[in-house]
C-alpha positions, 0 to 999 in steps of 0.5 A: 701286812701285805708286801706290794709287789712290784708290777712289771712294766708292759714296756720291756721287749719280747723276743721277735723273729725279723721274717723279712731277713729270713724271707730275704735269705730264702729267695738269695738261696733260691737264686743262686740254685737256680742260676747255678744248675746245670742239668746233666746232658741227655743220655743217647740211648736209644730204644729202636725195634731191632731185627731178631739177631740172625747172620746177614750175607752181602746182596752180591754172595746170596746164590742165584737160584732164589735170591729171596729164599733164606739160605741156611739161617742166613737173609740178604740185607738189603740196606738203604744207607743214610750218611748224615755229616755234622758240622762242628756245632753239632748241626746236620752239614749235610745227608746223602741218601744212597749215593745221591746228596740230598742237600748241604746245610742245616735241618730246617722243615723244609729240608726235613719235607724233602728228606721225608718225600726222598724216602717215601720215594724210595720206600714205594718201589715194589719189591721190598728193596731195602729192608733196613735202614742203616744211619751213618752220623758225624760224631759231632752231631746233637742228639736233638738232630739225630731224633729228627731224622730218626723221626722221619725214618720211623714214619716211613712205610714199605710200598705194601704198607709195612712200617719200617722198623729195622734202624740203626745207626753207626758213628762215622769215622773222623776224617 
């Protein structure tokens, strides 16, 4: 005698995963991390071609015999000083090349061209009046603004065609 087996009905529910809810949760997590992401500020380390270390005399202290000749391992420094005052918002407030104020106000494309032309005029003087550039920078100047100014300085050439590659900067003391 045979027993009759009960057939399982195909109407029994099977386990299913609700993918719509998982996708919804994934997009919520993605949106959360995108909206709360705050990148760290770019660090202020700049690679510059600096001159080899050697003692530098003030141009007024160079012996009168031959001011261009190196004296016992020291050389006269002819430094072009560019002072960049900063506004509270990190923008440029004014630029002064040497003792002459070039302009007041923020950096625009026109003012960068004026700055570039002024540096070209200064470095076009025969006899290498300057062999290094010193940027005196306000404490609150934004990194991007400083890089625009350094970019203009590094594109300059001396009267003999050699590039200006001795650029350094210091922070202005607070007033």
